[in-house]
PAVEXMI-470467 format. One line per field, with one value per residue (C-alpha): residue number from 1; residue in three letters; chain; x, y, z. Coordinates in steps of 0.25 Angstrom, whole numbers. Example, Ala and Ser with C-alpha at 12.3 -4.5 7.8 and 13.67 -1.06 7.14 Angstrom:
! residues 2
nr <- c(1, 2)
rest <- c(ALA, SER)
kette <- c(A, A)
c1 <- c(49, 55)
c2 <- c(-18, -4)
c3 <- c(31, 29)
//
This chain:
! residues 375
nr <- c(1, 2, 3, 4, 5, 6, 7, 8, 9, 10, 11, 12, 13, 14, 15, 16, 17, 18, 19, 20, 21, 22, 23, 24, 25, 26, 27, 28, 29, 30, 31, 32, 33, 34, 35, 36, 37, 38, 39, 40, 41, 42, 43, 44, 45, 46, 47, 48, 49, 50, 51, 52, 53, 54, 55, 56, 57, 58, 59, 60, 61, 62, 63, 64, 65, 66, 67, 68, 69, 70, 71, 72, 73, 74, 75, 76, 77, 78, 79, 80, 81, 82, 83, 84, 85, 86, 87, 88, 89, 90, 91, 92, 93, 94, 95, 96, 97, 98, 99, 100, 101, 102, 103, 104, 105, 106, 107, 108, 109, 110, 111, 112, 113, 114, 115, 116, 117, 118, 119, 120, 121, 122, 123, 124, 125, 126, 127, 128, 129, 130, 131, 132, 133, 134, 135, 136, 137, 138, 139, 140, 141, 142, 143, 144, 145, 146, 147, 148, 149, 150, 151, 152, 153, 154, 155, 156, 157, 158, 159, 160, 161, 162, 163, 164, 165, 166, 167, 168, 169, 170, 171, 172, 173, 174, 175, 176, 177, 178, 179, 180, 181, 182, 183, 184, 185, 186, 187, 188, 189, 190, 191, 192, 193, 194, 195, 196, 197, 198, 199, 200, 201, 202, 203, 204, 205, 206, 207, 208, 209, 210, 211, 212, 213, 214, 215, 216, 217, 218, 219, 220, 221, 222, 223, 224, 225, 226, 227, 228, 229, 230, 231, 232, 233, 234, 235, 236, 237, 238, 239, 240, 241, 242, 243, 244, 245, 246, 247, 248, 249, 250, 251, 252, 253, 254, 255, 256, 257, 258, 259, 260, 261, 262, 263, 264, 265, 266, 267, 268, 269, 270, 271, 272, 273, 274, 275, 276, 277, 278, 279, 280, 281, 282, 283, 284, 285, 286, 287, 288, 289, 290, 291, 292, 293, 294, 295, 296, 297, 298, 299, 300, 301, 302, 303, 304, 305, 306, 307, 308, 309, 310, 311, 312, 313, 314, 315, 316, 317, 318, 319, 320, 321, 322, 323, 324, 325, 326, 327, 328, 329, 330, 331, 332, 333, 334, 335, 336, 337, 338, 339, 340, 341, 342, 343, 344, 345, 346, 347, 348, 349, 350, 351, 352, 353, 354, 355, 356, 357, 358, 359, 360, 361, 362, 363, 364, 365, 366, 367, 368, 369, 370, 371, 372, 373, 374, 375)
rest <- c(MET, ARG, ILE, VAL, THR, ARG, PHE, ALA, ALA, ALA, LEU, SER, PHE, ILE, ALA, LEU, GLY, ALA, CYS, ALA, SER, PRO, GLY, SER, PRO, PRO, GLY, GLY, PRO, VAL, ASP, THR, GLU, ALA, PRO, GLN, ILE, LEU, GLY, LEU, ALA, PRO, ASP, SER, GLY, ARG, THR, GLY, VAL, THR, PRO, ARG, ASN, VAL, VAL, PHE, ARG, PHE, ASP, GLU, VAL, VAL, SER, GLU, ARG, PRO, SER, GLY, ALA, ALA, SER, LEU, ASN, ALA, LEU, PHE, LEU, ILE, SER, PRO, ARG, ASP, GLY, GLU, PRO, ARG, VAL, ASP, TRP, ASN, ARG, ASP, GLU, ILE, ALA, ILE, ARG, PRO, ARG, ARG, GLY, TRP, LYS, ALA, ASN, THR, ALA, TYR, THR, ILE, THR, LEU, LEU, PRO, GLY, LEU, SER, ASP, LEU, ARG, GLY, ASN, VAL, ARG, ASN, THR, GLY, ALA, VAL, THR, VAL, PHE, SER, THR, GLY, ARG, THR, ILE, PRO, SER, GLY, ARG, ILE, SER, GLY, THR, VAL, PHE, ASP, TRP, VAL, GLU, ARG, ARG, VAL, LEU, ALA, ARG, ALA, LEU, VAL, GLU, ALA, ARG, PRO, VAL, THR, ASP, THR, THR, ILE, VAL, TYR, VAL, THR, THR, THR, ASP, SER, THR, GLY, THR, PHE, THR, ILE, GLY, ASN, LEU, SER, ALA, GLY, GLN, TYR, ALA, VAL, ARG, GLY, ILE, ALA, ASP, ALA, ASN, ASN, ASN, ARG, ALA, LEU, ASP, PRO, ARG, GLU, ALA, TRP, ASP, SER, THR, ARG, ILE, THR, LEU, ALA, ASP, SER, ALA, SER, THR, GLU, LEU, LEU, THR, PHE, VAL, ARG, ASP, SER, LEU, GLY, SER, ARG, LEU, MET, THR, VAL, THR, LEU, ARG, ASP, SER, VAL, THR, LEU, GLU, LEU, SER, PHE, GLU, ASN, PRO, LEU, SER, LEU, SER, ALA, PRO, LEU, THR, ALA, ALA, ASN, VAL, ARG, ILE, ALA, ALA, ALA, ASP, SER, VAL, GLN, VAL, PRO, ILE, VAL, SER, ILE, GLY, PRO, PRO, PRO, PRO, ASP, THR, THR, ILE, ALA, ALA, GLY, ARG, VAL, PRO, SER, ARG, PRO, SER, PRO, THR, ARG, THR, MET, ILE, LEU, LYS, LEU, GLY, ARG, ARG, LEU, ALA, PRO, ARG, THR, GLU, TYR, ARG, VAL, LYS, VAL, THR, ASP, ALA, VAL, ASN, LEU, SER, GLY, VAL, ARG, ARG, SER, SER, ASP, ARG, THR, VAL, LEU, VAL, PRO, GLU, GLN, ALA, ALA, ALA, THR, PRO, PRO, PRO, THR, ALA, THR, PRO, PRO, ALA, ALA, PRO, PRO, SER, ALA, PRO, ALA, PRO, PRO, ARG, ARG, LEU, GLU)
kette <- c(A, A, A, A, A, A, A, A, A, A, A, A, A, A, A, A, A, A, A, A, A, A, A, A, A, A, A, A, A, A, A, A, A, A, A, A, A, A, A, A, A, A, A, A, A, A, A, A, A, A, A, A, A, A, A, A, A, A, A, A, A, A, A, A, A, A, A, A, A, A, A, A, A, A, A, A, A, A, A, A, A, A, A, A, A, A, A, A, A, A, A, A, A, A, A, A, A, A, A, A, A, A, A, A, A, A, A, A, A, A, A, A, A, A, A, A, A, A, A, A, A, A, A, A, A, A, A, A, A, A, A, A, A, A, A, A, A, A, A, A, A, A, A, A, A, A, A, A, A, A, A, A, A, A, A, A, A, A, A, A, A, A, A, A, A, A, A, A, A, A, A, A, A, A, A, A, A, A, A, A, A, A, A, A, A, A, A, A, A, A, A, A, A, A, A, A, A, A, A, A, A, A, A, A, A, A, A, A, A, A, A, A, A, A, A, A, A, A, A, A, A, A, A, A, A, A, A, A, A, A, A, A, A, A, A, A, A, A, A, A, A, A, A, A, A, A, A, A, A, A, A, A, A, A, A, A, A, A, A, A, A, A, A, A, A, A, A, A, A, A, A, A, A, A, A, A, A, A, A, A, A, A, A, A, A, A, A, A, A, A, A, A, A, A, A, A, A, A, A, A, A, A, A, A, A, A, A, A, A, A, A, A, A, A, A, A, A, A, A, A, A, A, A, A, A, A, A, A, A, A, A, A, A, A, A, A, A, A, A, A, A, A, A, A, A, A, A, A, A, A, A, A, A, A, A, A, A, A, A, A, A, A, A, A, A, A, A, A, A, A, A, A, A, A, A)
c1 <- c(186, 192, 178, 175, 188, 186, 171, 176, 187, 176, 168, 180, 183, 168, 168, 181, 175, 163, 172, 180, 168, 168, 161, 162, 175, 174, 176, 165, 162, 172, 181, 178, 184, 197, 209, 208, 220, 222, 235, 246, 261, 265, 252, 248, 252, 265, 277, 292, 291, 299, 293, 299, 285, 271, 262, 247, 241, 228, 217, 219, 230, 231, 234, 248, 242, 231, 219, 218, 232, 244, 252, 253, 263, 253, 244, 253, 259, 270, 270, 281, 285, 299, 295, 286, 283, 288, 275, 276, 264, 263, 249, 240, 251, 258, 271, 275, 287, 294, 304, 316, 311, 304, 310, 313, 304, 293, 278, 273, 259, 257, 244, 237, 229, 216, 218, 223, 216, 216, 218, 203, 204, 197, 202, 204, 197, 203, 217, 224, 235, 245, 255, 267, 280, 295, 296, 289, 278, 268, 265, 250, 251, 243, 240, 227, 220, 213, 219, 212, 213, 212, 208, 198, 192, 192, 199, 211, 210, 223, 232, 246, 248, 262, 267, 282, 288, 294, 306, 308, 303, 309, 297, 284, 271, 261, 246, 235, 221, 209, 197, 192, 206, 210, 223, 230, 245, 246, 257, 265, 273, 271, 278, 276, 273, 272, 259, 257, 245, 247, 237, 245, 238, 247, 249, 264, 265, 272, 269, 269, 270, 255, 249, 242, 247, 247, 255, 255, 263, 257, 261, 257, 255, 245, 236, 234, 225, 227, 221, 229, 224, 232, 234, 244, 256, 258, 270, 265, 253, 239, 236, 222, 217, 203, 194, 179, 168, 156, 148, 151, 156, 162, 175, 180, 195, 201, 216, 226, 227, 220, 222, 227, 217, 227, 230, 217, 215, 209, 203, 217, 223, 214, 213, 202, 203, 199, 207, 205, 212, 200, 200, 187, 184, 184, 173, 178, 186, 185, 183, 170, 160, 163, 157, 145, 143, 155, 151, 153, 165, 178, 184, 196, 195, 201, 194, 199, 207, 201, 206, 194, 191, 178, 179, 168, 169, 165, 159, 154, 164, 162, 157, 166, 178, 191, 196, 209, 209, 223, 226, 238, 245, 235, 241, 239, 239, 255, 256, 261, 256, 252, 246, 239, 228, 217, 206, 191, 182, 168, 158, 147, 136, 123, 112, 102, 90, 78, 66, 55, 45, 33, 20, 8, -3, -14, -26, -38, -49, -60, -73, -83, -93, -107, -117, -125, -139, -149, -159)
c2 <- c(361, 347, 341, 350, 347, 332, 333, 341, 330, 319, 327, 328, 313, 310, 319, 313, 299, 304, 309, 296, 287, 278, 283, 286, 293, 307, 310, 303, 288, 277, 274, 261, 264, 256, 264, 270, 273, 288, 287, 279, 283, 281, 282, 270, 268, 277, 272, 276, 277, 271, 275, 271, 266, 264, 272, 269, 281, 279, 288, 284, 277, 262, 251, 246, 232, 230, 222, 215, 210, 205, 217, 229, 221, 211, 221, 226, 219, 225, 218, 214, 210, 209, 204, 209, 224, 235, 242, 254, 260, 275, 277, 280, 276, 263, 262, 250, 246, 233, 226, 229, 241, 244, 238, 247, 246, 238, 240, 238, 235, 238, 231, 235, 223, 223, 223, 237, 243, 256, 258, 255, 241, 245, 236, 239, 227, 232, 233, 243, 243, 253, 251, 259, 256, 259, 258, 266, 256, 248, 234, 231, 216, 208, 194, 191, 179, 171, 163, 151, 141, 129, 118, 126, 132, 147, 160, 164, 178, 185, 175, 180, 180, 181, 184, 182, 185, 172, 180, 186, 178, 188, 197, 194, 201, 199, 201, 195, 190, 197, 191, 184, 178, 186, 194, 203, 206, 218, 227, 215, 214, 204, 191, 177, 176, 165, 168, 162, 163, 159, 157, 166, 162, 168, 181, 180, 182, 169, 155, 146, 130, 128, 139, 137, 143, 142, 147, 149, 156, 167, 174, 189, 198, 208, 201, 187, 179, 166, 157, 152, 139, 138, 125, 121, 113, 100, 91, 80, 75, 73, 63, 56, 62, 56, 46, 48, 38, 45, 33, 18, 20, 34, 39, 53, 55, 68, 72, 81, 91, 92, 82, 84, 87, 83, 69, 65, 53, 41, 28, 22, 31, 25, 12, 8, -5, -11, -21, -32, -24, -25, -12, -4, 0, 15, 20, 35, 45, 60, 74, 77, 85, 100, 108, 115, 123, 132, 146, 150, 159, 160, 146, 140, 136, 122, 112, 112, 100, 92, 85, 75, 63, 55, 40, 31, 16, 4, -3, 0, 1, -9, -4, -5, -6, 2, 5, 11, 22, 23, 35, 33, 45, 56, 69, 82, 96, 97, 83, 76, 61, 54, 41, 40, 32, 32, 23, 24, 16, 13, 14, 4, 6, 13, 4, 1, 10, 2, 1, 10, 5, -1, 7, -2, -3, 7, 1, -2, 8, 4, 0, 11, 11, 6, 16, 20, 15, 26, 23)
c3 <- c(211, 210, 209, 197, 190, 191, 186, 174, 171, 172, 162, 152, 153, 150, 138, 133, 134, 126, 115, 115, 114, 101, 89, 74, 70, 65, 50, 43, 39, 41, 29, 22, 9, 4, 0, -13, -23, -25, -34, -39, -42, -53, -60, -67, -81, -80, -88, -86, -71, -60, -47, -33, -29, -35, -25, -22, -15, -7, -2, 12, 21, 18, 27, 28, 31, 22, 26, 12, 12, 20, 17, 7, -1, -4, -10, -21, -34, -43, -56, -61, -47, -41, -27, -16, -19, -9, -3, 5, 13, 16, 22, 9, -1, -4, -13, -20, -28, -32, -23, -33, -40, -53, -66, -78, -90, -82, -81, -67, -62, -47, -41, -28, -24, -16, -1, 3, 15, 22, 37, 40, 33, 20, 9, -6, -13, -27, -32, -40, -51, -57, -68, -72, -80, -78, -93, -104, -107, -99, -107, -109, -109, -98, -94, -87, -82, -71, -60, -55, -43, -53, -43, -36, -49, -44, -47, -39, -33, -29, -36, -40, -55, -61, -75, -79, -92, -98, -103, -89, -77, -67, -70, -64, -66, -55, -52, -44, -48, -43, -36, -49, -51, -63, -66, -76, -77, -85, -91, -97, -110, -121, -118, -112, -97, -87, -79, -65, -55, -40, -30, -20, -7, 2, -6, -6, -22, -24, -27, -15, -16, -13, -21, -34, -47, -62, -73, -88, -99, -107, -120, -118, -130, -125, -115, -111, -102, -94, -83, -72, -65, -52, -44, -33, -39, -31, -33, -24, -32, -29, -18, -16, -3, -1, -7, -4, -7, -14, -16, -18, -32, -31, -25, -24, -24, -18, -21, -14, -26, -39, -50, -64, -75, -86, -80, -73, -64, -71, -66, -69, -58, -47, -40, -30, -23, -9, -1, -11, -22, -31, -39, -40, -54, -57, -67, -68, -61, -62, -55, -48, -55, -54, -43, -48, -35, -38, -41, -56, -59, -66, -67, -74, -88, -85, -76, -62, -57, -45, -33, -33, -42, -42, -45, -50, -47, -55, -43, -29, -17, -6, 7, 19, 10, 9, -5, -8, -19, -26, -36, -45, -52, -49, -56, -50, -56, -55, -63, -51, -50, -37, -32, -19, -13, -2, 4, 5, 14, 8, 20, 22, 13, 18, 22, 12, 12, 18, 9, 12, 22, 14, 15, 21, 11, 13, 20, 11, 12, 22, 17, 17, 29, 25, 23, 36, 36, 37, 48)
//
C-alpha cells in the first residue's frame, strides 16, 4: 500500500513539473504597444475651470519609473511654470499640478513629453498637449522657432525654451524642442517677451555654467518666429592650444573655444619667429574651408564660428627649427580678449625623390639571315 502511494506521488510531481515548464503565456500575443491616452480631465480647451489636478488616463498601467526618462516628473511640463511640477502616479492614471497651485485668470499648457512606458518597457515616442484656462479666455498668440548649436552647426533636440513677459519676469512660459530643433510656445497674450533657448544637457530645466544658450527679445502681436544660436559663454577667453604644420608654408592654429565673427583675427594679431627673433611674414589668415561632407539639413542662417584658423606664410619654414607662434588679443564669442603662444618644431624635410632609373636603349634589330641556298 505504501509503495502504491509513493508511486502516485511521484506521478503527481512529474505532472506538476510538466505543467510548470516554460512556454508562451496564455491570453494571446505579447503586448508590444506603447500606452495610449484614453482621456484627459479637464478636457482640452476648457475655460473658467480650476481643477485640483490635470489627469492623463491611459489604456493600461504605466510605469512609475519610465524607460525613456529619469523620472515621471521629467516627462511633464506646465507652462507657465512655478518650479518642478507635482506628479502623482496611480496605475493607469497620472495627475499633474503646479507646485504652488493654479493662478487665477491664467491659460495653462500641460505637455507630456515622449518617453512614457508601460510595465513591459514599451515606450511612447510621441508627446501630448492639453490646454485650459482658469479665466474666461485662452489667448491665441504664439512664438515659434528653431534652436541651434551654433558652433557645431546643427539643430538642438530636447532644448529647453523659455519666454518671459518683459512686464512681469516672474512668469515663465516653457516648452522643449522636438527632434528637428523646432518649438512653439502658444497661448500667449500680446506684448514683449524675452526668449531664451538652453541646451539642457542634464535635463534639470535650468541653465548650468557650461551649458550653451542664446536669448533674444520679441514683440508679439499674434505670432512671431525666431532663431536661437546657442553657444557656451566663457569668461576666460580663447587660448591657443595647438599649432600644426600642414606644409612648409601653412600652419593650422587651434583654439580652446570659438573665435568671434565680429572681431576676427588678422595678420597683425599673430607673430611667428625662430630663436633669432626674425619674424616670418604672413600672407593670409582665415578659417578653413567648410566641411562639404556634412549631411545637408537645417542649418543656422548665420555662418558658424570656428576654433581653427589657417595661416599662409610668406616664406618656407626652415627644417629642424623650432618656431614660436604668439597670438595677441584673440576675441572669443563672449567678447573676452586673450593672448597666448605655442611652439612648433619643423621636422627634417623628406629626402629628395631619386630620379627614375634610365631605361637602356633597345638593341638594334639583328640583320636578317641570308637566304638559304637551294641545292
